[in-house]
Biotite code that builds the C-alpha atoms (Angstrom):
import biotite.structure as struc

atoms = struc.array([
    struc.Atom([-8.969, 43.205, 42.882], chain_id="A", res_id=1, res_name="MET", atom_name="CA", element="C"),
    struc.Atom([-12.320, 42.002, 41.525], chain_id="A", res_id=2, res_name="LYS", atom_name="CA", element="C"),
    struc.Atom([-14.060, 38.642, 42.830], chain_id="A", res_id=3, res_name="GLN", atom_name="CA", element="C"),
    struc.Atom([-15.091, 37.095, 40.019], chain_id="A", res_id=4, res_name="HIS", atom_name="CA", element="C"),
    struc.Atom([-19.552, 35.930, 39.986], chain_id="A", res_id=5, res_name="ASN", atom_name="CA", element="C"),
    struc.Atom([-19.782, 32.366, 40.732], chain_id="A", res_id=6, res_name="ARG", atom_name="CA", element="C"),
    struc.Atom([-22.610, 32.514, 38.868], chain_id="A", res_id=7, res_name="LYS", atom_name="CA", element="C"),
    struc.Atom([-20.974, 33.236, 36.089], chain_id="A", res_id=8, res_name="ASN", atom_name="CA", element="C"),
    struc.Atom([-18.477, 31.453, 35.846], chain_id="A", res_id=9, res_name="ASP", atom_name="CA", element="C"),
    struc.Atom([-20.983, 28.451, 36.078], chain_id="A", res_id=10, res_name="ILE", atom_name="CA", element="C"),
    struc.Atom([-23.046, 29.396, 32.883], chain_id="A", res_id=11, res_name="LEU", atom_name="CA", element="C"),
    struc.Atom([-19.337, 29.554, 30.765], chain_id="A", res_id=12, res_name="LEU", atom_name="CA", element="C"),
    struc.Atom([-18.527, 26.637, 31.951], chain_id="A", res_id=13, res_name="ILE", atom_name="CA", element="C"),
    struc.Atom([-21.867, 25.296, 31.041], chain_id="A", res_id=14, res_name="VAL", atom_name="CA", element="C"),
    struc.Atom([-22.076, 27.336, 27.787], chain_id="A", res_id=15, res_name="GLY", atom_name="CA", element="C"),
    struc.Atom([-19.569, 25.965, 26.483], chain_id="A", res_id=16, res_name="ILE", atom_name="CA", element="C"),
    struc.Atom([-20.161, 22.377, 27.455], chain_id="A", res_id=17, res_name="LEU", atom_name="CA", element="C"),
    struc.Atom([-22.897, 23.307, 25.673], chain_id="A", res_id=18, res_name="LEU", atom_name="CA", element="C"),
    struc.Atom([-21.216, 24.331, 22.730], chain_id="A", res_id=19, res_name="ILE", atom_name="CA", element="C"),
    struc.Atom([-18.962, 21.140, 22.305], chain_id="A", res_id=20, res_name="GLY", atom_name="CA", element="C"),
    struc.Atom([-22.166, 18.852, 22.375], chain_id="A", res_id=21, res_name="ALA", atom_name="CA", element="C"),
    struc.Atom([-23.795, 21.186, 19.659], chain_id="A", res_id=22, res_name="VAL", atom_name="CA", element="C"),
    struc.Atom([-20.352, 20.385, 17.507], chain_id="A", res_id=23, res_name="ILE", atom_name="CA", element="C"),
    struc.Atom([-20.091, 16.911, 18.410], chain_id="A", res_id=24, res_name="ALA", atom_name="CA", element="C"),
    struc.Atom([-23.270, 15.850, 17.758], chain_id="A", res_id=25, res_name="ALA", atom_name="CA", element="C"),
    struc.Atom([-22.613, 17.576, 14.077], chain_id="A", res_id=26, res_name="ALA", atom_name="CA", element="C"),
    struc.Atom([-19.649, 15.625, 12.714], chain_id="A", res_id=27, res_name="VAL", atom_name="CA", element="C"),
    struc.Atom([-21.071, 12.909, 14.235], chain_id="A", res_id=28, res_name="LEU", atom_name="CA", element="C"),
    struc.Atom([-24.510, 12.959, 11.928], chain_id="A", res_id=29, res_name="LEU", atom_name="CA", element="C"),
    struc.Atom([-22.368, 14.003, 9.638], chain_id="A", res_id=30, res_name="THR", atom_name="CA", element="C"),
    struc.Atom([-20.242, 11.429, 9.327], chain_id="A", res_id=31, res_name="GLU", atom_name="CA", element="C"),
    struc.Atom([-20.630, 8.513, 6.817], chain_id="A", res_id=32, res_name="LYS", atom_name="CA", element="C"),
    struc.Atom([-20.281, 5.306, 6.646], chain_id="A", res_id=33, res_name="ASN", atom_name="CA", element="C"),
    struc.Atom([-17.590, 4.482, 3.482], chain_id="A", res_id=34, res_name="GLY", atom_name="CA", element="C"),
    struc.Atom([-18.571, 1.505, 0.470], chain_id="A", res_id=35, res_name="SER", atom_name="CA", element="C"),
    struc.Atom([-15.004, 0.705, -0.252], chain_id="A", res_id=36, res_name="PHE", atom_name="CA", element="C"),
    struc.Atom([-10.545, -0.050, 1.604], chain_id="A", res_id=37, res_name="VAL", atom_name="CA", element="C"),
    struc.Atom([-8.138, 1.855, 0.146], chain_id="A", res_id=38, res_name="GLN", atom_name="CA", element="C"),
    struc.Atom([-4.113, 0.484, 0.390], chain_id="A", res_id=39, res_name="VAL", atom_name="CA", element="C"),
    struc.Atom([-1.523, 2.013, -0.051], chain_id="A", res_id=40, res_name="SER", atom_name="CA", element="C"),
    struc.Atom([2.356, 1.270, 0.600], chain_id="A", res_id=41, res_name="VAL", atom_name="CA", element="C"),
    struc.Atom([4.754, 3.471, 0.501], chain_id="A", res_id=42, res_name="ASP", atom_name="CA", element="C"),
    struc.Atom([2.916, 5.740, -0.836], chain_id="A", res_id=43, res_name="GLY", atom_name="CA", element="C"),
    struc.Atom([1.146, 4.287, -3.661], chain_id="A", res_id=44, res_name="ASN", atom_name="CA", element="C"),
    struc.Atom([-2.930, 2.384, -4.127], chain_id="A", res_id=45, res_name="ILE", atom_name="CA", element="C"),
    struc.Atom([-1.979, -0.775, -4.365], chain_id="A", res_id=46, res_name="ILE", atom_name="CA", element="C"),
    struc.Atom([-5.678, -2.571, -3.664], chain_id="A", res_id=47, res_name="ALA", atom_name="CA", element="C"),
    struc.Atom([-9.438, -1.017, -2.770], chain_id="A", res_id=48, res_name="SER", atom_name="CA", element="C"),
    struc.Atom([-12.171, -3.261, -1.476], chain_id="A", res_id=49, res_name="TYR", atom_name="CA", element="C"),
    struc.Atom([-14.981, -3.313, -1.334], chain_id="A", res_id=50, res_name="SER", atom_name="CA", element="C"),
    struc.Atom([-15.645, -3.190, 2.419], chain_id="A", res_id=51, res_name="LEU", atom_name="CA", element="C"),
    struc.Atom([-19.073, -5.458, 1.613], chain_id="A", res_id=52, res_name="TYR", atom_name="CA", element="C"),
    struc.Atom([-17.271, -7.995, 1.071], chain_id="A", res_id=53, res_name="SER", atom_name="CA", element="C"),
    struc.Atom([-16.114, -10.801, 3.634], chain_id="A", res_id=54, res_name="GLU", atom_name="CA", element="C"),
    struc.Atom([-11.953, -11.307, 3.411], chain_id="A", res_id=55, res_name="MET", atom_name="CA", element="C"),
    struc.Atom([-8.671, -11.778, 4.511], chain_id="A", res_id=56, res_name="GLU", atom_name="CA", element="C"),
    struc.Atom([-5.204, -10.814, 2.622], chain_id="A", res_id=57, res_name="THR", atom_name="CA", element="C"),
    struc.Atom([-2.133, -10.226, 3.325], chain_id="A", res_id=58, res_name="ASP", atom_name="CA", element="C"),
    struc.Atom([-0.223, -6.999, 3.163], chain_id="A", res_id=59, res_name="ILE", atom_name="CA", element="C"),
    struc.Atom([3.417, -7.474, 1.754], chain_id="A", res_id=60, res_name="LYS", atom_name="CA", element="C"),
    struc.Atom([4.701, -3.213, 3.223], chain_id="A", res_id=61, res_name="GLY", atom_name="CA", element="C"),
    struc.Atom([8.312, -2.271, 3.572], chain_id="A", res_id=62, res_name="ILE", atom_name="CA", element="C"),
    struc.Atom([9.537, -4.874, 5.615], chain_id="A", res_id=63, res_name="GLY", atom_name="CA", element="C"),
    struc.Atom([6.752, -6.331, 6.080], chain_id="A", res_id=64, res_name="GLY", atom_name="CA", element="C"),
    struc.Atom([3.882, -8.476, 6.406], chain_id="A", res_id=65, res_name="THR", atom_name="CA", element="C"),
    struc.Atom([0.102, -6.923, 7.585], chain_id="A", res_id=66, res_name="ASN", atom_name="CA", element="C"),
    struc.Atom([-2.830, -8.478, 8.074], chain_id="A", res_id=67, res_name="HIS", atom_name="CA", element="C"),
    struc.Atom([-6.576, -7.658, 6.539], chain_id="A", res_id=68, res_name="LEU", atom_name="CA", element="C"),
    struc.Atom([-9.477, -8.244, 7.676], chain_id="A", res_id=69, res_name="VAL", atom_name="CA", element="C"),
    struc.Atom([-12.480, -7.148, 6.206], chain_id="A", res_id=70, res_name="ILE", atom_name="CA", element="C"),
    struc.Atom([-15.821, -7.989, 7.463], chain_id="A", res_id=71, res_name="SER", atom_name="CA", element="C"),
    struc.Atom([-19.463, -6.993, 8.603], chain_id="A", res_id=72, res_name="GLY", atom_name="CA", element="C"),
    struc.Atom([-18.807, -3.389, 6.994], chain_id="A", res_id=73, res_name="GLY", atom_name="CA", element="C"),
    struc.Atom([-15.133, -2.684, 9.084], chain_id="A", res_id=74, res_name="GLN", atom_name="CA", element="C"),
    struc.Atom([-12.102, -3.575, 8.180], chain_id="A", res_id=75, res_name="ALA", atom_name="CA", element="C"),
    struc.Atom([-9.228, -4.431, 10.522], chain_id="A", res_id=76, res_name="TRP", atom_name="CA", element="C"),
    struc.Atom([-5.584, -4.674, 10.779], chain_id="A", res_id=77, res_name="ILE", atom_name="CA", element="C"),
    struc.Atom([-6.031, -8.796, 13.003], chain_id="A", res_id=78, res_name="GLU", atom_name="CA", element="C"),
    struc.Atom([-1.850, -8.794, 12.685], chain_id="A", res_id=79, res_name="ASN", atom_name="CA", element="C"),
    struc.Atom([1.315, -7.969, 12.032], chain_id="A", res_id=80, res_name="ALA", atom_name="CA", element="C"),
    struc.Atom([4.669, -8.492, 12.862], chain_id="A", res_id=81, res_name="ASP", atom_name="CA", element="C"),
    struc.Atom([5.841, -5.037, 13.182], chain_id="A", res_id=82, res_name="CYS", atom_name="CA", element="C"),
    struc.Atom([7.554, -4.163, 16.327], chain_id="A", res_id=83, res_name="PRO", atom_name="CA", element="C"),
    struc.Atom([5.092, -1.793, 17.365], chain_id="A", res_id=84, res_name="ASP", atom_name="CA", element="C"),
    struc.Atom([1.959, -3.441, 16.467], chain_id="A", res_id=85, res_name="CYS", atom_name="CA", element="C"),
    struc.Atom([-0.102, -0.554, 17.368], chain_id="A", res_id=86, res_name="LEU", atom_name="CA", element="C"),
    struc.Atom([-1.815, -0.691, 13.691], chain_id="A", res_id=87, res_name="CYS", atom_name="CA", element="C"),
    struc.Atom([-3.069, -4.034, 15.240], chain_id="A", res_id=88, res_name="VAL", atom_name="CA", element="C"),
    struc.Atom([-4.797, -1.912, 18.189], chain_id="A", res_id=89, res_name="LYS", atom_name="CA", element="C"),
    struc.Atom([-6.494, 0.598, 16.136], chain_id="A", res_id=90, res_name="MET", atom_name="CA", element="C"),
    struc.Atom([-9.273, -0.968, 15.980], chain_id="A", res_id=91, res_name="GLY", atom_name="CA", element="C"),
    struc.Atom([-12.368, -1.733, 13.113], chain_id="A", res_id=92, res_name="LYS", atom_name="CA", element="C"),
    struc.Atom([-12.912, 1.157, 11.076], chain_id="A", res_id=93, res_name="ILE", atom_name="CA", element="C"),
    struc.Atom([-16.228, 1.939, 8.266], chain_id="A", res_id=94, res_name="CYS", atom_name="CA", element="C"),
    struc.Atom([-16.801, 5.026, 8.587], chain_id="A", res_id=95, res_name="LYS", atom_name="CA", element="C"),
    struc.Atom([-15.320, 7.943, 5.768], chain_id="A", res_id=96, res_name="THR", atom_name="CA", element="C"),
    struc.Atom([-11.785, 8.798, 6.169], chain_id="A", res_id=97, res_name="GLY", atom_name="CA", element="C"),
    struc.Atom([-10.561, 6.151, 8.666], chain_id="A", res_id=98, res_name="GLN", atom_name="CA", element="C"),
    struc.Atom([-6.722, 4.672, 8.353], chain_id="A", res_id=99, res_name="SER", atom_name="CA", element="C"),
    struc.Atom([-5.478, 2.275, 9.784], chain_id="A", res_id=100, res_name="VAL", atom_name="CA", element="C"),
    struc.Atom([-1.794, 3.305, 9.854], chain_id="A", res_id=101, res_name="ILE", atom_name="CA", element="C"),
    struc.Atom([2.169, 0.842, 10.324], chain_id="A", res_id=102, res_name="CYS", atom_name="CA", element="C"),
    struc.Atom([4.474, 3.750, 10.276], chain_id="A", res_id=103, res_name="LEU", atom_name="CA", element="C"),
    struc.Atom([6.834, 0.739, 10.435], chain_id="A", res_id=104, res_name="PRO", atom_name="CA", element="C"),
    struc.Atom([5.897, -1.567, 6.664], chain_id="A", res_id=105, res_name="HIS", atom_name="CA", element="C"),
    struc.Atom([4.405, 2.005, 5.402], chain_id="A", res_id=106, res_name="ARG", atom_name="CA", element="C"),
    struc.Atom([0.774, 0.403, 5.119], chain_id="A", res_id=107, res_name="ILE", atom_name="CA", element="C"),
    struc.Atom([-2.387, 2.396, 4.808], chain_id="A", res_id=108, res_name="VAL", atom_name="CA", element="C"),
    struc.Atom([-6.267, 1.712, 5.213], chain_id="A", res_id=109, res_name="VAL", atom_name="CA", element="C"),
    struc.Atom([-8.622, 4.076, 4.246], chain_id="A", res_id=110, res_name="GLN", atom_name="CA", element="C"),
    struc.Atom([-11.929, 3.912, 4.184], chain_id="A", res_id=111, res_name="ILE", atom_name="CA", element="C"),
    struc.Atom([-13.551, 5.682, 1.035], chain_id="A", res_id=112, res_name="SER", atom_name="CA", element="C"),
    struc.Atom([-17.401, 7.037, 0.022], chain_id="A", res_id=113, res_name="GLY", atom_name="CA", element="C"),
    struc.Atom([-19.123, 5.713, -2.867], chain_id="A", res_id=114, res_name="ASN", atom_name="CA", element="C"),
    struc.Atom([-17.520, 3.221, -5.409], chain_id="A", res_id=115, res_name="ILE", atom_name="CA", element="C"),
    struc.Atom([-19.705, 4.437, -7.591], chain_id="A", res_id=116, res_name="GLN", atom_name="CA", element="C"),
    struc.Atom([-19.541, 7.539, -6.822], chain_id="A", res_id=117, res_name="ASP", atom_name="CA", element="C"),
    struc.Atom([-15.472, 7.665, -7.955], chain_id="A", res_id=118, res_name="ASN", atom_name="CA", element="C"),
    struc.Atom([-15.420, 5.270, -10.599], chain_id="A", res_id=119, res_name="ASN", atom_name="CA", element="C"),
    struc.Atom([-13.553, 2.552, -9.032], chain_id="A", res_id=120, res_name="TYR", atom_name="CA", element="C"),
    struc.Atom([-14.544, -0.748, -9.331], chain_id="A", res_id=121, res_name="PRO", atom_name="CA", element="C"),
    struc.Atom([-15.073, -3.135, -6.885], chain_id="A", res_id=122, res_name="ASP", atom_name="CA", element="C"),
    struc.Atom([-11.478, -4.235, -6.274], chain_id="A", res_id=123, res_name="ILE", atom_name="CA", element="C"),
    struc.Atom([-8.295, -3.528, -7.849], chain_id="A", res_id=124, res_name="ILE", atom_name="CA", element="C"),
    struc.Atom([-4.519, -5.030, -7.849], chain_id="A", res_id=125, res_name="VAL", atom_name="CA", element="C"),
    struc.Atom([-1.824, -3.765, -9.432], chain_id="A", res_id=126, res_name="ARG", atom_name="CA", element="C"),
])
């Protein structure tokens, strides 16, 4: 059997870590702040709000309610009456594509890009 060369193992590990750091930096540098918060219940968009508004609202989901807060360019579920409250623990979101999901109530709160680019008004309530 051939014994591994320790120097080559170290170079391999350093190379893998360097590649991982470059990928992580590229992802972080290309993330964009969102412009609006899209709320959907059971797959249907029920409202869109500017991410730069200061507001609180209750979202009536399937079998329960979640309390959404938008403040300081961030959105989060402050409290919910679902059994596990994982949506509350997901924290604040502000980057395009981020979301907070409440599975028991079938609620999705997602950050989307520029309102002007998507021709969305500031607020839509259905």
